[in-house]
Backbone as a ProteinNet text record, in pm:
[ID]
protein_1_A
[PRIMARY]
MGVRLCVVGGGRMGTALLAGLLGAGWAPAGEIAVAERVDGARDALRSRFPGLVVAAEPVAADGVIIAVKPHDAEAVCRSLRGLGYRRALSIAAGVTTGSLVEWLGDGVAAVRAMPNTPAQLGAGVSIVVGGGNAGEADLDWAEGVLSAVGTVVRLPEELVDAATAVSGCGPAYLFYVAESLVAAGVAAGLGAGVARELVDQTLLGAARMLVETGRSAEVLRAEVASPGGSTEAAINVLEARSVCAAFAEAVTAAKVRAGELGTAPTEARHKSR
[TERTIARY]
18096.1	18199.4	18350.1	18465.8	18572.6	18609.2	18763.3	18750.4	18818.9	18744.6	18732.1	18809.5	18922.2	18998.1	19111.8	19261.1	19340.9	19406.8	19468.8	19513.3	19687.4	19793.8	19909	19987.5	19952.7	19969.6	19907	19938.4	19825.6	19891.8	19937.3	19985.9	19848.5	19889.6	19832.5	19706.6	19779.5	19670.8	19598	19713.9	19595.2	19492.5	19535.4	19376.6	19271	19353	19203.8	19138.3	19204.5	19115.6	19027	19055.9	18962.1	18912.8	18916.2	18790.2	18693.3	18776.4	18614.8	18550.2	18628.1	18562.5	18449	18497.6	18379	18275.6	18300.1	18195.9	18112.7	18181.3	18088.1	18019.1	18037.8	17962.8	17984.7	18136	18211.3	18224.6	18216.2	18196.4	18235.2	18161.8	18142.3	18313.1	18334.2	18486.8	18529.4	18429.4	18494.7	18569.2	18487.6	18581.4	18709.9	18696.8	18860.7	18946.2	19075.1	19175.3	19305.9	19377.6	19469.4	19627.5	19724	19852.3	19917.8	19963.2	20068.5	20194	20280.5	20393	20429.1	20416.3	20422.1	20308.4	20333.3	20247.2	20177	20215.4	20124.5	20033.8	20033.9	20021.9	19878.1	19911.8	19767.1	19724.5	19703.6	19647.5	19568.2	19643.8	19537.7	19409.6	19467.9	19333.3	19243.2	19289.1	19183.1	19052.2	19151.1	19012.4	18997.7	19014.6	18949.8	18869	18863.4	18805.3	18746	18641.6	18631.2	18580.1	18617.5	18576.8	18646	18764.7	18822.5	18955.9	18956.6	19073.1	19259.3	19308.9	19413.9	19535	19621.1	19751.8	19876.5	19964.8	20063	20128.6	20065.1	20114.1	20049.3	20013.6	19912.3	19864.2	19691.1	19618.9	19563.1	19541.3	19446.9	19316.7	19284.7	19129.2	19152.2	19037.6	19045.3	19136.7	19142.9	19187.3	19314.9	19373.5	19485.9	19523.7	19550.2	19585	19706.9	19796.2	19932.2	20003.5	19996.6	19989	20128.1	20254.9	20355.2	20435.9	20595.8	20657.7	20724.4	20764.1	20789.7	20850.7	20977.3	21137.9	21116.8	20935.8	20929.7	20808.6	20820.9	20653.4	20736.9	20853.2	20918.1	20874.5	20969.2	20985.5	20852	20744.3	20583.9	20525.3	20550.6	20479.2	20529.5	20619.6	20679.7	20610.6	20591.9	20566.3	20404.1	20377.4	20242.5	20185.5	20277.8	20251.8	20191.9	20180.3	20056.3	19955.3	19926.4	19777.8	19668.7	19685.9	19536	19487.9	19548	19492.4	19482.1	19358.6	19340.9	19351.9	19371.4	19374.4	19465.8	19548.1	19661.7	19655.1	19603.3	19583.8	19700.2	19815.6	19947.8	19943.6	19960.1	19900.2	20051.4	20178.9	20307.2	20359.6	20438.9	20456.8	20561.1	20575.7	20643.7	20665	20586.5	20602	20548.7	20596.8	20492.6	20495.5	20293.3	20214.6	20305.8	20410.6	20548.3	20589.1	20657.4	20710.6	20623.3	20475	20382.5	20348.9	20352.6	20296.9	20445.3	20545.5	20663.7	20693.1	20668.3	20688.9	20560.2	20416.3	20290.4	20295.1	20383.7	20356.9	20262	20205	20080.7	20017.3	19886.6	19756.2	19719.5	19758.3	19666.7	19726.7	19638.9	19598.9	19624.3	19730	19774.3	19709.6	19710.7	19610.8	19735	19750.2	19871.7	19776	19795.7	19669.8	19759.9	19768.5	19803.5	19732.7	19649.1	19557.1	19641.3	19576.8	19641.4	19603.6	19667.7	19642.1	19494.4	19387.1	19290.1	19213.6	19231.6	19233.7	19172.1	19275.1	19283.1	19115.1	19064.7	18918.3	18769.1	18818.8	18709.8	18713.6	18780.4	18803.2	18912.9	18980.8	19079.4	19061.9	19165.1	19125.1	19266.8	19201.7	19308.9	19301.6	19427.7	19458.4	19494.9	19401.4	19413.3	19461.5	19565.7	19596.6	19617.9	19610.8	19582.6	19706.5	19763.9	19876.7	19819.4	19929.4	19872.9	19818.9	19782.7	19727.2	19576.6	19551.4	19398.1	19304.5	19212.3	19074.6	18964.6	18905.1	18793.5	18739.5	18670.1	18653.5	18796	18888.5	18968.8	18975.1	19013.6	18992.5	18801.8	18734.2	18630.3	18683.1	18697.5	18744.5	18818	18893.2	18995.7	18941	18852.4	18803.7	18694.9	18618.6	18481.8	18576.2	18718.4	18786.9	18795.3	18882.9	18925.3	18833.3	18674.8	18565.7	18506.2	18562.1	18545.8	18589.7	18692.3	18765.6	18766.3	18697.4	18714.3	18662.5	18718.5	18722.1	18821.7	18769.6	18896	18872	19030	19030.1	19151.6	19075.3	19171.6	19259.9	19384.9	19491.2	19546.8	19646.6	19704.9	19821.2	19918.2	20028.9	20158.7	20139.9	20232.4	20159.9	20101.8	20053	20006.5	20061.1	20087.8	20144.4	20308.4	20399.3	20353.3	20296.7	20235	20100.9	20048.2	19908.8	19953.9	20059.7	20076	20178.3	20172.4	20269.9	20173.2	20058.8	19962.2	19899.4	19802.7	19713.2	19747.8	19895.6	19980.8	20017.9	20115	20185.6	20068.9	19990.6	19921.8	19840.8	19801	19791.1	19923	20050.8	20159	20161.8	20125.5	20111.8	19998.8	19924.2	19796.2	19847.6	19898.7	19981.6	20044.1	20126.1	20239.3	20165.3	20082.2	19978.6	19948.3	19884.4	19798.9	19956.8	19997.7	20109.2	20196.2	20226.3	20210	20126.2	19987.9	19847	19908.2	19890	19885.1	19986.6	20148.9	20250.7	20228.7	20165.3	20141.6	20079.9	19924.7	19845.8	19883.9	19975.2	20026	20150.5	20181	20243.8	20219.5	20031.5	19978.1	19902	19910.1	19850	19775.8	19741	19640.7	19679.1	19671.7	19699.2	19681.3	19841.9	19827.2	19719.2	19636.5	19508.7	19379.8	19386.7	19280.5	19275	19439.5	19470.4	19477.3	19495.8	19478.4	19300.9	19274	19096.4	19067.1	19077.1	19025.7	19105.6	19231.8	19301.9	19238.1	19200.9	19161.1	18997.4	18934.7	18790.9	18798.5	18849.4	18854.9	18924.1	19026.7	19062.3	18952	18875.4	18753.5	18646.8	18607.9	18525.7	18530	18657.7	18715.1	18732.9	18721.1	18756.9	18591.7	18519.4	18358.7	18336.6	18321.1	18254.1	18367.1	18497.8	18528.9	18440.7	18416.3	18379.9	18210	18162	17992	17911.2	17964.2	17941.2	17973.2	18099.8	18140.1	18192.9	18193.1	18309.1	18409.3	18506.9	18628.2	18700.2	18823.4	18898.6	18901.9	18932.8	18969.5	18845.7	18705.4	18626	18587.3	18565.3	18581.9	18665.7	18780.8	18834	18852	18802.4	18763	18624.3	18571.5	18405.1	18477.5	18554.9	18626.9	18740.4	18825.2	18925.9	18800.1	18760.6	18717.9	18779.3	18696.3	18875.7	18854.1	19023.4	19008	19058.4	19033.3	18977.5	19120.2	19081.2	19182.4	19267	19198.4	19164.3	19285.2	19243.4	19354.9	19454.7	19461.3	19557.6	19673.7	19618	19713.4	19726	19611.2	19635.6	19792.3	19799.7	19898.8	20045.7	20032	20200.2	20236.7	20129.6	20140.8	20179	20132.7	20148.4	20319.5	20382.8	20425.8	20582	20539	20627	20620.3	20569	20573.5	20530	20420.4	20355.1	20303.8	20213.4	20229.3	20293.4	20427.9	20512.7	20601.4	20605.9	20664.5	20580.6	20430.4	20392.3	20379.3	20419.6	20495.1	20601.9	20697.1	20850.2	20835.4	20711.6	20703.4	20678.9	20526.1	20443.2	20579.3	20657.7	20769	20885.8	20880.8	20981.8	20927.2	20834.1	20780	20772.6	20694.4	20646	20821.5	20904.5	21059.1	21125.6	21109.7	21106.2	21029.4	20906.3	20797	20860.8	20944.4	20953.2	21081.3	21144	21292.1	21264.6	21182.1	21148.9	21070.1	21027.3	20953.9	21068	21220.4	21277.1	21434.5	21392.3	21482.9	21515	21662.3	21656.3	21584.7	21519	21427.7	21566.2	21636.6	21690.2	21696.7	21675.8	21680.4	21546.1	21409	21294.4	21220.9	21354.8	21305.8	21232.5	21177	21153.6	21006.9	20928	20810.8	20733.1	20613.8	20574.5	20652.3
778.1	793.4	774.6	838.5	757	630.6	628.9	572.7	537.5	422.1	481	413.8	288.7	266.3	156.4	168.4	163.9	49.1	-63.9	-132.9	-188.5	-157.4	-150.2	-278.7	-376.1	-547.9	-606.2	-705.8	-810.6	-937.8	-914.6	-1096.9	-1128.7	-1253.6	-1316	-1278.1	-1191.3	-1097.6	-996.2	-870.2	-791.2	-867.7	-1031.6	-1070.8	-1065.5	-1164.2	-1178.8	-1103.6	-941.6	-845.1	-820.2	-778.3	-792.4	-826.8	-993.5	-1068.4	-1037.4	-1015	-1004.6	-890	-771.3	-691	-646.2	-704.1	-739.9	-808.6	-946.8	-1056.9	-933	-878.7	-815.5	-695.3	-687.4	-551.1	-435.1	-405.6	-308	-173.4	-261.4	-173.4	-200.9	-107.2	-199.8	-252.8	-333	-349.7	-225.7	-188.9	-27.5	39.6	50.8	150.2	124.3	-4.1	-26.3	-109.5	-39.3	-58.2	-165.4	-222.2	-322.7	-245.5	-206.1	-168.4	-271	-353.8	-494.3	-481.4	-488.5	-444.1	-559.4	-669.3	-815.1	-856.9	-856.5	-843.3	-930.5	-1115.8	-1200.5	-1202.2	-1144.7	-1113.9	-1053.3	-922.8	-830.9	-911.3	-973	-1056.5	-1146.2	-1207.3	-1305	-1241.1	-1122.9	-1059.5	-967.3	-955.6	-870.8	-1025.7	-1143.8	-1259.9	-1293.1	-1283.8	-1321.2	-1232.6	-1071.8	-995.6	-894	-953.1	-833.6	-716.7	-617.4	-504.2	-383	-529.5	-415.7	-338.2	-238.4	-130	-176.7	-254.5	-303.9	-175.6	-172.4	-92.7	-148	-81	-119.6	-64.2	119	156.1	209.5	308.8	337.3	463.9	434.1	499.5	634.5	742.8	831.7	794.9	790.1	753.4	802.5	750.3	827.8	749.3	591.9	540	450.3	393.3	321.1	218.2	63.9	-22.8	-82.2	-76.2	-79.8	-258.2	-330.1	-459.5	-540.3	-451.2	-508.8	-597.1	-634.4	-682.4	-564.1	-584.1	-450.1	-415	-430.6	-378.6	-306.5	-338.6	-249.9	-106.1	-118.5	-18.9	131.2	150.5	293.1	314.1	279.5	341	332.5	231	226.5	368.4	393.4	489.7	639.2	653.4	781.6	851.2	680.1	700.2	764.8	744.5	738.6	934.5	962.9	1090.1	1200.3	1263	1380.5	1295.5	1207.9	1136.9	1098.6	1209.2	1247.6	1152.2	1064.7	991.7	1035.5	1035.2	1111.4	963.9	854.9	719	654.3	590.3	469.3	357.2	216.9	135.6	32.7	4.9	-72.3	-209.1	-313.5	-434.6	-499.4	-436.9	-468.9	-507.7	-596.6	-656.4	-577.1	-573	-480.9	-341.9	-258.8	-126.3	-49.5	36.2	113.7	215	255.9	433.2	505.1	562.3	622.6	703.1	485.1	475.4	555.3	490.6	512.2	674.9	760.1	897.2	942.7	936.8	1024.7	997	853.4	781.9	899.2	864.1	903.1	1073.6	1153.9	1311.1	1329.5	1467	1524.6	1521.9	1543.8	1483.2	1364.9	1262.1	1138.8	1041.2	982.7	928.7	779	723	607.3	503.2	399.7	324.6	193.8	128.8	-11.1	-135.1	-241.2	-362.2	-502.3	-614.4	-689.6	-816.9	-805.2	-957.3	-1082.6	-1193.1	-1346.8	-1413.6	-1499.5	-1598.8	-1672.9	-1689.4	-1756	-1636	-1493.6	-1417.5	-1404.3	-1525.8	-1571.2	-1653.8	-1699.7	-1769.6	-1697.8	-1568.1	-1490.4	-1505.6	-1591.5	-1624.2	-1595.6	-1490.1	-1400.2	-1319.9	-1306.5	-1179.1	-1097	-1000.8	-867.9	-771.7	-759.2	-649.2	-505.3	-382	-247.1	-163	-61.9	-9.5	165.9	262.5	412.8	471.7	557.8	593.7	763.7	858.8	1002.2	1100.4	1043.6	1156.5	1087.3	980	883.6	864.5	964.3	971.8	841.4	848.5	729.5	713.9	817.1	760.9	701.9	702.1	673.2	516.5	487.1	329.6	245.2	364.4	304	224.6	349.5	285	178.1	132.5	32.7	-89	-86.8	-188.6	-215.1	-144.4	-180.3	-222.8	-196.8	-274.7	-438.1	-392.3	-552.7	-668.2	-600.6	-705.5	-728.5	-731.1	-805.7	-953.6	-966.5	-1106	-1119.4	-1110	-1157.9	-1088.7	-1119	-1079.8	-966.3	-846.4	-698.8	-677.8	-705.3	-620.3	-502	-404.3	-289.2	-306.1	-255.3	-278	-116	-88.8	-10.5	-60	17.1	-24.1	-102.2	-63.1	-150	-283.4	-339.2	-492.1	-531.2	-481.9	-537.7	-677.8	-685.1	-729.3	-867.3	-849.8	-1002.4	-999.5	-967.1	-1036.5	-1082	-1008.6	-1077.4	-1255.5	-1261.1	-1359.1	-1454.6	-1428.9	-1481.8	-1560.2	-1452.1	-1425.2	-1438.7	-1400.6	-1357.4	-1498.1	-1566.8	-1675.3	-1767	-1765.3	-1907.4	-1969.9	-1911.5	-2053.9	-2131.8	-2058	-2202	-2287.9	-2205.6	-2291.1	-2490.3	-2442.3	-2516.8	-2627.3	-2535.5	-2666	-2742.3	-2663.1	-2766.7	-2877	-2854.9	-2965.3	-3036.4	-3019.8	-3103.7	-3165.2	-3114.8	-3248.1	-3333.2	-3246.7	-3366.5	-3529.3	-3439.4	-3559.9	-3635.9	-3621.1	-3683.6	-3742.1	-3748.3	-3829	-3916.8	-3864.9	-3952.5	-4083.4	-4038.1	-4148.9	-4218.5	-4215.9	-4288.5	-4406.6	-4295.9	-4416.8	-4514.3	-4508.7	-4579.5	-4648.7	-4670.3	-4787	-4714.2	-4565.8	-4521.3	-4520.9	-4488.6	-4468.3	-4284.1	-4228.7	-4093.1	-4051.3	-4046.8	-4006.4	-3988.1	-4147.7	-4110.4	-4019.8	-4050.8	-3964.9	-3796.8	-3783.5	-3602.2	-3617.8	-3661.8	-3642.2	-3643.9	-3729.5	-3698.4	-3562.4	-3554.7	-3445.2	-3295.1	-3263.1	-3185	-3159.3	-3259.1	-3211	-3234.7	-3293.3	-3280.6	-3143	-3099.1	-2920.5	-2822.9	-2863.7	-2770.6	-2787.9	-2909.5	-2933.7	-2857.4	-2864.7	-2827.6	-2685.8	-2548.6	-2459.2	-2416.2	-2490.6	-2437.2	-2451	-2526.4	-2541.1	-2418.8	-2398.9	-2310.3	-2161	-2068	-1979.5	-1965.1	-2125.1	-2119.6	-2140.8	-2243.4	-2274.4	-2127.3	-2050.5	-1965.9	-1988.4	-2150.2	-2192.6	-2191.9	-2198.8	-2160	-2302.1	-2289.9	-2413.2	-2516.9	-2484.1	-2541.9	-2581.6	-2538.8	-2584.6	-2726.1	-2644.4	-2779	-2945	-2879.5	-2981.3	-3105.1	-3049	-3150.4	-3230.8	-3160.5	-3251.2	-3355	-3357.5	-3442.5	-3576.6	-3492.7	-3583.4	-3632.7	-3751.7	-3883.5	-3843.7	-3884.6	-3952.9	-4087.3	-4115	-4237.6	-4266.5	-4195.3	-4229.1	-4250.6	-4254	-4261.7	-4081.6	-4009.4	-3881.3	-3792.9	-3835.8	-3809.3	-3874.2	-3964.7	-4044.1	-3986.4	-3912.5	-3828.3	-3729.9	-3611.5	-3493.2	-3506.1	-3618.2	-3657.6	-3636.8	-3683.2	-3710.2	-3555.1	-3523.4	-3342.1	-3282.7	-3303.1	-3194.5	-3252.8	-3376.4	-3445.2	-3346.7	-3348.1	-3303.5	-3150.5	-3076.6	-2944.3	-2878.7	-2909.2	-2903.6	-2732.1	-2734.2	-2585.1	-2455	-2522.1	-2366	-2392	-2493.1	-2440.7	-2362.4	-2362	-2265.6	-2152.8	-2079.1	-2000.2	-1931.8	-2022.9	-1999	-1965.6	-2063.2	-2010.4	-1854.9	-1852.3	-1689.8	-1565.4	-1616.1	-1489	-1511.8	-1614.6	-1567.7	-1517.4	-1516.4	-1442.4	-1309.6	-1274.7	-1140.9	-1055.1	-1103.3	-1044.2	-1078.2	-1153.8	-1140.9	-1026.1	-1009.5	-893.2	-793.9	-733.2	-645.3	-591.8	-687.2	-633.5	-636.4	-681.9	-661.5	-533.8	-459.3	-322.9	-199.7	-276.9	-134.9	-178	-255	-257.9	-189.4	-190.2	-85	-149.3	-1.2	-56.1	-172.9	-163.5	-284.1	-397.3	-400	-527.1	-598.8	-538	-551.4	-725.5	-745	-860	-987.5	-1006.4	-1130.2	-1048.7	-1146	-1124.7	-1238.4	-1254.3	-1332.1	-1473.6
11764.4	11863.1	11819.7	11894.5	11913.3	11953.8	11968.9	12043.8	12188.1	12241.2	12386.4	12478.5	12418.3	12484.1	12401.7	12419.6	12372.8	12452.8	12383.8	12433.5	12362.2	12434	12361.9	12440.9	12337.9	12370.6	12370	12231.5	12204.1	12203	12365	12414.8	12469.2	12579.7	12619	12697.7	12830.3	12888.9	12813.1	12749.2	12617.2	12586.4	12532.9	12450.3	12495.7	12627.6	12748.5	12814	12801.4	12829.6	12713.5	12596.1	12488.5	12506.7	12509.1	12489.5	12598.9	12746.8	12837	12832.4	12784.6	12762.1	12648.4	12512.5	12418.9	12437	12473.9	12540.7	12646.5	12733.9	12814.8	12786.1	12674.9	12660.7	12671.6	12684.3	12783.1	12666.3	12542.9	12415.6	12314.9	12175.9	12074.3	12017.2	11932.4	11887.1	11841.1	11744.8	11695.2	11819.5	11888.3	12009.1	12082.4	12091.2	12124.4	12030.6	12046.7	11984.2	12036.7	11954.4	12017.4	11899.4	12013.6	11954.5	11965.5	11849.2	11860.5	11724.1	11765	11643.7	11555.8	11600.8	11555.2	11407	11353.2	11192.3	11224.7	11214.1	11305.9	11368.2	11478.4	11605.7	11558.3	11483.1	11444.9	11365.2	11246.7	11179.4	11267.9	11367.1	11452.4	11538.3	11579.4	11646.6	11537.4	11418.2	11350.6	11312.7	11285.3	11247	11408.1	11503.3	11644.5	11654.3	11666	11730.2	11578.2	11507.8	11343.2	11382.9	11322.5	11379.5	11461.2	11538.3	11635.8	11592.5	11644.2	11535.3	11588.7	11500.7	11532	11463.1	11540.6	11458.6	11544	11444.6	11535	11598	11625.4	11727.4	11796.8	11912.2	11942.8	11922.2	11909	11890.3	12029	11934.9	12048.2	12125.1	12249.2	12275.4	12430.3	12497.8	12643.2	12729.5	12718.5	12844.9	12795.1	12840.6	12762.9	12875.1	12794.1	12895	12848.6	12960.9	12883	12897	12862.7	12852	12800.5	12849	12777.8	12863.7	12860.3	12963.8	13057.4	13148.2	13262.8	13169.2	13133.4	13049.8	12989.2	12874.7	12822.3	12862.4	12955.6	13043.1	13003.3	13043.5	13060.5	12894.5	12806.9	12639.5	12583.4	12630.8	12612	12659.5	12799.9	12848.1	12800.3	12772.8	12762.2	12555.9	12552.1	12354.7	12369.7	12496.5	12506.9	12507.7	12536.8	12561.5	12458.3	12467.4	12372.9	12310	12304.9	12228.7	12269.6	12435.3	12463.2	12564.5	12648.1	12705	12854.4	12905.5	13038.1	13176.3	13084.8	13241.7	13119.3	13261.8	13193.1	13345.9	13256.2	13358.5	13312.7	13408.6	13330.8	13457.5	13345.6	13405.6	13385	13333.2	13437.7	13498.6	13544.1	13708.7	13777.1	13831.7	13898.8	13936.4	13820.8	13796.6	13895.2	13958.3	14070.3	14009.5	14112.7	14061.2	14027.3	14123.9	14097	13973	13935	13762.6	13701.1	13703.8	13603	13576.5	13671.3	13672.3	13649.5	13635.6	13622.7	13472.4	13395.8	13267	13183.1	13247.3	13144.6	13173.5	13222.8	13236.6	13331.2	13359.4	13385	13318.6	13413.3	13342.4	13318.6	13353.9	13303.5	13434.7	13502	13621.5	13593	13687.9	13651.2	13770.1	13672.8	13805	13742.3	13870	13867	13874.5	13794	13835.8	13840.8	13902	13878.2	13858.1	13719.9	13717.1	13731.6	13741	13730.7	13578	13574.7	13440.4	13404.1	13532.1	13514.1	13407.1	13425.3	13348.1	13190.4	13169.8	13017.8	12982.1	13075	13076.8	13149.9	13186.6	13275.3	13434.4	13454.6	13614	13671.4	13639.1	13720.5	13853.2	13907.7	14033.1	14046.5	13982.3	14006.9	14112.6	14178.1	14227.1	14189.5	14237.6	14150.2	14241.2	14212	14311.1	14216.7	14275.2	14238.7	14282.7	14204.3	14182.5	14248.9	14287	14380.2	14284.8	14176.2	14056.3	14051.5	14046.1	14076.6	14169.4	14124.2	14224.9	14206.9	14305.1	14273	14149.1	14110.9	13918.7	13873.6	13842.8	13825	13844.6	14018.2	14007.1	13990	13994.1	13953.5	13817.5	13685.7	13563.8	13562.5	13635.6	13557	13679.1	13762.5	13816.4	13685.3	13680.7	13560.2	13417.2	13422	13277.2	13322.5	13464.9	13489.8	13534.8	13550.7	13608.6	13487.8	13337.2	13270.7	13247.8	13333.7	13309.3	13460.4	13550.8	13691.7	13794.9	13921.6	14071.1	14055.7	14136.2	14125.4	14280	14345.7	14442.3	14469.9	14562.6	14543.2	14682.7	14689.9	14783.5	14788.3	14929.9	14895.9	14821.4	14757.6	14714.9	14788	14917.3	15040.8	15023	14986.4	14989.2	14855.4	14798.6	14628.5	14618.6	14704.7	14680.4	14745.8	14901	14929	14842	14821.1	14721.9	14590.4	14492.6	14416.3	14425.2	14547.3	14616.5	14611.9	14673.9	14685.3	14546.2	14461.2	14378.1	14257.7	14186	14086.5	14107.2	14166.8	14163.4	14210.1	14264.3	14318	14239.6	14072.7	13969.8	14001.1	13957.2	13957.3	14064.2	14216.7	14330.7	14296.6	14276.6	14226.4	14139.5	14003.8	13894.7	13942.7	14066.5	14078.8	14166.9	14250.4	14326.9	14267.7	14128.8	14036.2	13989.5	13959.2	13879.7	13983.3	14152.3	14190.5	14232.1	14235.7	14260	14136.1	14022.6	13944.2	13873.1	13945	13981.4	14048.9	14194.2	14254.2	14223.3	14119.8	14166.4	14020.2	13903.1	13834	13899.8	14041.7	14098.1	14167.6	14179.6	14306.6	14238.8	14028.7	13955.3	13873.5	13875.1	13796.2	13646.6	13496.8	13431.2	13403.5	13333.5	13325.2	13306.5	13190.9	13166.5	13272.5	13290.5	13436.7	13531.2	13595.2	13720.6	13650.4	13538.3	13533.6	13524.4	13500.7	13469.4	13646.6	13742	13820.6	13898.9	13890.5	13994.5	13922.2	13742.1	13732.2	13782.6	13798.4	13830.5	13964.9	14054.3	14166	14234.1	14177.8	14209.1	14164.3	14046	13995.6	14113.3	14128.4	14199.7	14377.4	14399.6	14536.9	14550	14394	14420.9	14413	14334.8	14385.3	14518.3	14562.6	14687.7	14762.4	14741.5	14861.7	14834.4	14665.8	14631	14653.7	14614.6	14647	14779.2	14886.2	15001.6	15116.1	15041.8	15129.8	15225.5	15287.7	15405	15404.4	15502.6	15489.6	15451.1	15402.7	15378.1	15477.5	15567.2	15723.3	15793.9	15746.6	15741.4	15654.6	15527.6	15409.1	15423.4	15473.7	15494	15590.2	15729.1	15843	15855.4	15686.5	15670.5	15555.7	15513.5	15438.4	15498.8	15631.9	15704.6	15842.8	15753.5	15931.8	16005.2	16136.9	16242.5	16163.6	16134	16169.4	16005.4	15922.2	15773.4	15704.2	15572.3	15512.6	15442.5	15436.1	15428.1	15508.6	15641.3	15825.1	15788.3	15749.2	15741	15622.9	15539.9	15450.7	15484.1	15587	15630.4	15743.6	15774.2	15884.8	15813.7	15674.4	15635.5	15571.1	15573	15503.3	15634	15699.4	15845.4	15866	15881.2	15911.3	15838.6	15704.1	15581	15612.5	15724.2	15735	15617.1	15462.2	15378	15420.4	15532.8	15532.2	15543.9	15632.8	15679.3	15542.5	15489.9	15282.3	15233.8	15210.7	15118.3	15194.3	15319.8	15397.2	15331.8	15325.8	15258.2	15110.8	15081.4	14900.5	14893.9	15035.1	14960	15025.1	15106.5	15152.7	15062.6	14990.3	14890.3	14782.1	14763.9	14625.8	14655	14764.1	14799	14832.3	14839.2	14839.6	14682	14599.5	14490.9	14393.7	14434.3	14424.9	14413.2	14517.3	14602	14534.5	14526.2	14413.8	14254.4	14219.6	14059	14054.7	14175.9	14137.3	14170.3	14225.6	14289.9	14189.3	14076.8	14063.3	13897.6	13810.7	13712.9	13631.9	13531.1	13432.1	13386	13268.1	13195.1	13292.5	13399.3	13449.8	13502.8	13433.8	13482.6	13393.3	13309.3	13215	13283.9	13445.2	13501.8	13539.1	13572.1	13593.8	13695.2	13805.7	13840.1	13848.7
[MASK]
+++++++++++++++++++++++++++++++++++++++++++++++++++++++++++++++++++++++++++++++++++++++++++++++++++++++++++++++++++++++++++++++++++++++++++++++++++++++++++++++++++++++++++++++++++++++++++++++++++++++++++++++++++++++++++++++++++++++++++++++++++++++++++++++++++++++++++++++++

């Protein structure tokens, strides 16, 4: 059998997808190709994924994943014409399905997605949107690809900016919280290593409780914050400082910026999440 999928771009997200697909047994290494122009990166990909088809330019396949920077997306899409791709999945931030359809040409079903960085560990969440020429089978295909690196949520395109502001940017918000808690722990007298271990494991445990118990964050928080206790004293400070409102403003700012990136001229799309 020939190549089923070509991943254009061997950076962090492209590599995460390759690792997830191969680890999940989506296809044998010989049926997946990666196109990467940097010599050293190609060598690293060959070493990490034995049997993978590694090339400097895209190769013919049934489907293609466009895992490049937004400002490179148009040139890459146009270069893919004539290679026989039936489906294309783009993870280039801010690039709309309308642009994908225009650049890829007729006959290619275009799907847009926004995975977040925990996809590198197989724990991501990806937003999936189909273009006007993408049917249910095409979305099923994209979901099958992305489910190798985490959870997949289908949304209409008008909600992509809001979802990006929550899940695409979300890891950075939590990393910011972690930074702040570590600094606060050090200020309270803990060693930096101890503070980081306590914070990292606390965030991991709290996230597992949210996912595995199915209970809401509000309920779980109330279970920790006993009346008159130390947690309640801390929450009272956070509420007095309007932390909840600050998060709402942050998400709104991210949503607005995501929309600006999606409508910016091609040469200006040099920034993402």
